[in-house]
TORLUMLO-424866 format. One record per residue (C-alpha): chain; x, y, z; residue in three letters; residue number from 1. Coordinates in pm, 1 decimal. Layout:
TORLUMLO-424866
[pt "A"; [X; Y; Z]; "ALA"; NUM] ...
END
This chain:
TORLUMLO-424866
[pt "A"; [164.1; -334.0; 1633.6]; "MET"; 1] [pt "A"; [215.3; -18.7; 1447.5]; "SER"; 2] [pt "A"; [540.7; 192.5; 1419.0]; "ARG"; 3] [pt "A"; [552.4; 544.9; 1280.0]; "SER"; 4] [pt "A"; [774.2; 599.2; 982.6]; "LEU"; 5] [pt "A"; [766.0; 981.9; 1004.6]; "GLY"; 6] [pt "A"; [572.3; 1234.6; 786.4]; "ALA"; 7] [pt "A"; [671.5; 1108.7; 415.7]; "ALA"; 8] [pt "A"; [579.9; 809.1; 234.8]; "LEU"; 9] [pt "A"; [867.2; 539.8; 204.2]; "PRO"; 10] [pt "A"; [1018.2; 490.3; -121.4]; "PRO"; 11] [pt "A"; [840.5; 163.4; -188.3]; "ALA"; 12] [pt "A"; [482.8; 298.6; -106.4]; "LEU"; 13] [pt "A"; [554.2; 602.2; -302.4]; "GLN"; 14] [pt "A"; [629.2; 404.5; -586.5]; "ALA"; 15] [pt "A"; [315.3; 181.8; -525.8]; "ARG"; 16] [pt "A"; [103.0; 473.7; -528.2]; "LEU"; 17] [pt "A"; [247.0; 655.3; -816.5]; "SER"; 18] [pt "A"; [52.9; 484.4; -1090.0]; "GLN"; 19] [pt "A"; [339.9; 363.9; -1255.8]; "LYS"; 20] [pt "A"; [219.6; 15.6; -1234.1]; "ASP"; 21] [pt "A"; [-139.4; 103.6; -1246.4]; "LEU"; 22] [pt "A"; [-252.6; -186.9; -1442.8]; "PRO"; 23] [pt "A"; [-119.2; -448.2; -1211.1]; "ARG"; 24] [pt "A"; [-298.4; -289.4; -908.4]; "LEU"; 25] [pt "A"; [-631.0; -250.4; -1054.3]; "LEU"; 26] [pt "A"; [-896.4; -444.9; -885.8]; "GLY"; 27] [pt "A"; [-748.5; -364.6; -530.6]; "ARG"; 28] [pt "A"; [-949.8; -150.4; -286.0]; "GLY"; 29] [pt "A"; [-803.4; 131.5; -77.7]; "LEU"; 30] [pt "A"; [-1017.7; 212.9; 241.2]; "PRO"; 31] [pt "A"; [-993.8; 595.8; 284.7]; "LEU"; 32] [pt "A"; [-1135.0; 737.0; 625.1]; "LEU"; 33] [pt "A"; [-1264.5; 1077.7; 680.5]; "THR"; 34] [pt "A"; [-1428.7; 1253.2; 980.8]; "VAL"; 35] [pt "A"; [-1817.8; 1304.8; 959.4]; "ASP"; 36] [pt "A"; [-2007.2; 1599.2; 1122.9]; "ASP"; 37] [pt "A"; [-2059.7; 1385.9; 1426.2]; "ARG"; 38] [pt "A"; [-1693.8; 1285.3; 1476.8]; "GLY"; 39] [pt "A"; [-1722.4; 946.5; 1362.7]; "ARG"; 40] [pt "A"; [-1509.5; 767.4; 1100.3]; "PRO"; 41] [pt "A"; [-1663.5; 783.3; 756.1]; "HIS"; 42] [pt "A"; [-1507.5; 509.3; 529.6]; "PRO"; 43] [pt "A"; [-1499.9; 529.8; 147.1]; "MET"; 44] [pt "A"; [-1343.5; 261.7; -83.0]; "PHE"; 45] [pt "A"; [-1131.5; 397.7; -366.1]; "CYS"; 46] [pt "A"; [-888.8; 232.5; -593.4]; "SER"; 47] [pt "A"; [-532.1; 278.7; -733.5]; "TYR"; 48] [pt "A"; [-690.0; 443.3; -1027.9]; "LEU"; 49] [pt "A"; [-839.0; 721.4; -784.3]; "GLU"; 50] [pt "A"; [-482.2; 783.8; -579.9]; "VAL"; 51] [pt "A"; [-188.3; 925.3; -701.8]; "LEU"; 52] [pt "A"; [143.9; 998.5; -486.3]; "ALA"; 53] [pt "A"; [302.4; 1310.6; -648.3]; "THR"; 54] [pt "A"; [576.9; 1314.8; -420.4]; "SER"; 55] [pt "A"; [643.3; 1153.8; -65.2]; "ALA"; 56] [pt "A"; [457.8; 1397.9; 114.2]; "THR"; 57] [pt "A"; [157.8; 1446.2; -122.3]; "THR"; 58] [pt "A"; [-97.3; 1210.1; -225.2]; "VAL"; 59] [pt "A"; [-375.3; 1318.6; -462.9]; "ARG"; 60] [pt "A"; [-732.8; 1163.0; -427.7]; "VAL"; 61] [pt "A"; [-1016.7; 1193.4; -704.1]; "ALA"; 62] [pt "A"; [-1360.2; 1131.3; -540.5]; "ILE"; 63] [pt "A"; [-1737.7; 1202.1; -606.6]; "GLY"; 64] [pt "A"; [-1782.2; 1589.9; -633.0]; "ALA"; 65] [pt "A"; [-2148.1; 1543.3; -447.0]; "GLN"; 66] [pt "A"; [-1992.0; 1258.0; -158.3]; "SER"; 67] [pt "A"; [-1998.6; 1282.9; 171.4]; "ASN"; 68] [pt "A"; [-1625.7; 1238.7; 155.4]; "THR"; 69] [pt "A"; [-1597.8; 1562.0; -21.5]; "ARG"; 70] [pt "A"; [-1780.3; 1736.4; 254.0]; "ARG"; 71] [pt "A"; [-1585.7; 1571.0; 530.9]; "ASN"; 72] [pt "A"; [-1245.6; 1660.9; 374.6]; "LEU"; 73] [pt "A"; [-1370.4; 2031.8; 307.2]; "GLU"; 74] [pt "A"; [-1505.6; 2070.1; 661.6]; "ALA"; 75] [pt "A"; [-1251.9; 1882.0; 880.2]; "ARG"; 76] [pt "A"; [-951.8; 1794.0; 649.0]; "GLY"; 77] [pt "A"; [-867.5; 1474.3; 818.6]; "ALA"; 78] [pt "A"; [-812.4; 1157.5; 611.4]; "ALA"; 79] [pt "A"; [-624.5; 831.5; 670.4]; "THR"; 80] [pt "A"; [-557.1; 584.9; 353.6]; "LEU"; 81] [pt "A"; [-537.5; 214.6; 440.0]; "LEU"; 82] [pt "A"; [-293.6; -19.2; 239.8]; "ILE"; 83] [pt "A"; [-373.1; -369.4; 365.5]; "ALA"; 84] [pt "A"; [-237.6; -635.0; 152.0]; "GLU"; 85] [pt "A"; [-55.7; -945.3; 180.8]; "PRO"; 86] [pt "A"; [296.2; -766.0; 140.4]; "ASP"; 87] [pt "A"; [216.3; -415.8; 292.0]; "VAL"; 88] [pt "A"; [9.2; -300.1; 564.2]; "THR"; 89] [pt "A"; [22.4; 97.8; 612.2]; "MET"; 90] [pt "A"; [-193.4; 366.7; 731.5]; "TYR"; 91] [pt "A"; [-128.3; 708.8; 582.5]; "VAL"; 92] [pt "A"; [-248.5; 983.5; 783.6]; "LYS"; 93] [pt "A"; [-312.6; 1312.3; 592.2]; "CYS"; 94] [pt "A"; [-460.3; 1632.1; 594.8]; "ARG"; 95] [pt "A"; [-617.1; 1800.7; 264.6]; "ALA"; 96] [pt "A"; [-495.6; 2127.1; 178.8]; "VAL"; 97] [pt "A"; [-656.1; 2396.8; -30.8]; "GLY"; 98] [pt "A"; [-998.7; 2375.8; -174.8]; "ALA"; 99] [pt "A"; [-1066.8; 2073.7; -412.2]; "PRO"; 100] [pt "A"; [-1039.4; 2115.1; -792.3]; "LEU"; 101] [pt "A"; [-1335.3; 2010.0; -929.0]; "VAL"; 102] [pt "A"; [-1367.8; 1836.8; -1275.5]; "ALA"; 103] [pt "A"; [-1696.1; 1729.2; -1382.8]; "GLY"; 104] [pt "A"; [-1831.2; 1461.1; -1125.9]; "GLU"; 105] [pt "A"; [-1508.4; 1464.1; -957.8]; "LEU"; 106] [pt "A"; [-1327.4; 1653.5; -678.9]; "ALA"; 107] [pt "A"; [-957.8; 1618.4; -652.3]; "ARG"; 108] [pt "A"; [-796.2; 1703.3; -318.6]; "PHE"; 109] [pt "A"; [-431.4; 1723.5; -240.4]; "ASP"; 110] [pt "A"; [-364.5; 1551.6; 82.3]; "LEU"; 111] [pt "A"; [-16.3; 1618.4; 264.6]; "VAL"; 112] [pt "A"; [111.4; 1338.9; 455.2]; "VAL"; 113] [pt "A"; [127.5; 1392.9; 833.6]; "GLU"; 114] [pt "A"; [246.2; 1027.4; 936.3]; "GLU"; 115] [pt "A"; [289.7; 690.2; 778.1]; "VAL"; 116] [pt "A"; [220.5; 370.6; 1027.7]; "LEU"; 117] [pt "A"; [353.3; 40.5; 904.5]; "GLU"; 118] [pt "A"; [174.6; -246.2; 1089.6]; "ASP"; 119] [pt "A"; [318.9; -578.8; 1158.2]; "ALA"; 120] [pt "A"; [259.7; -861.4; 1391.0]; "ALA"; 121] [pt "A"; [340.7; -794.8; 1762.3]; "ALA"; 122] [pt "A"; [521.6; -1008.8; 1999.0]; "GLU"; 123] [pt "A"; [309.9; -1305.7; 2041.6]; "GLY"; 124] [pt "A"; [131.4; -1282.2; 1682.0]; "GLU"; 125] [pt "A"; [422.2; -1402.8; 1515.1]; "GLU"; 126] [pt "A"; [304.8; -1553.9; 1166.4]; "GLY"; 127] [pt "A"; [10.1; -1366.9; 1186.6]; "ALA"; 128] [pt "A"; [-39.9; -1161.8; 844.2]; "ARG"; 129] [pt "A"; [-271.4; -1013.6; 618.8]; "ILE"; 130] [pt "A"; [-358.4; -1280.8; 356.7]; "THR"; 131] [pt "A"; [-553.8; -1111.4; 89.3]; "GLY"; 132] [pt "A"; [-650.4; -722.4; 76.8]; "GLY"; 133] [pt "A"; [-974.6; -585.3; -44.7]; "VAL"; 134] [pt "A"; [-1035.9; -677.8; -405.8]; "THR"; 135] [pt "A"; [-1344.8; -543.2; -660.7]; "TYR"; 136] [pt "A"; [-1443.5; -642.7; -1004.9]; "ALA"; 137] [pt "A"; [-1467.0; -600.9; -1263.6]; "PRO"; 138] [pt "A"; [-1163.1; -400.6; -1313.4]; "VAL"; 139] [pt "A"; [-1221.9; -99.2; -1517.5]; "PRO"; 140] [pt "A"; [-1075.1; -44.5; -1861.1]; "ALA"; 141] [pt "A"; [-799.0; 217.7; -1851.0]; "LEU"; 142] [pt "A"; [-950.6; 354.0; -2157.7]; "ASP"; 143] [pt "A"; [-1288.0; 381.1; -2036.5]; "SER"; 144] [pt "A"; [-1447.1; 762.4; -2009.6]; "ASP"; 145] [pt "A"; [-1469.9; 718.6; -1640.5]; "TRP"; 146] [pt "A"; [-1081.9; 603.5; -1591.4]; "ALA"; 147] [pt "A"; [-958.8; 872.5; -1840.8]; "ARG"; 148] [pt "A"; [-1171.4; 1155.9; -1630.0]; "ALA"; 149] [pt "A"; [-1052.0; 1004.1; -1331.3]; "THR"; 150] [pt "A"; [-672.2; 1012.8; -1440.0]; "LEU"; 151] [pt "A"; [-694.2; 1357.1; -1576.4]; "ALA"; 152] [pt "A"; [-848.6; 1493.7; -1263.6]; "ALA"; 153] [pt "A"; [-555.8; 1372.3; -1060.0]; "LEU"; 154] [pt "A"; [-301.1; 1526.2; -1293.0]; "ARG"; 155] [pt "A"; [-491.5; 1861.4; -1337.7]; "LEU"; 156] [pt "A"; [-251.0; 2138.4; -1204.1]; "GLU"; 157] [pt "A"; [-389.7; 2429.3; -1029.3]; "ARG"; 158] [pt "A"; [-388.7; 2778.0; -1235.4]; "ALA"; 159] 
END
């Protein structure tokens, strides 16, 4: 059962998405859902490398500049980031603001947090929990060209 935590990331989630502990979180996938042109959910997997909380109310994502996710964010603006891991299950509902910053093959969006939902077992589901999140391999090297370009795109400031 989900409960609303309001329109800001709780401190622990903001810290998790701050990239301050990025090496420990590499290899974990984060589903990002947008809305396609037919009103259907459009999933995309990203990683902690591609997401950066710059404040409790703003999350940046770096995605493919030619992707359907970019088109969906530009056209409709709605996005939900899922964090589903053994220690935390939250849904961050966001709205893209402004045009994306394009840096090479990446488009960086600023997403304003509209609501954070925390999911927990409902009555009658005691003991039910996430036992493992989405993972991927190989884990990218932080000094690879792709990782450096992604991190730079997330930190790019508007002129």
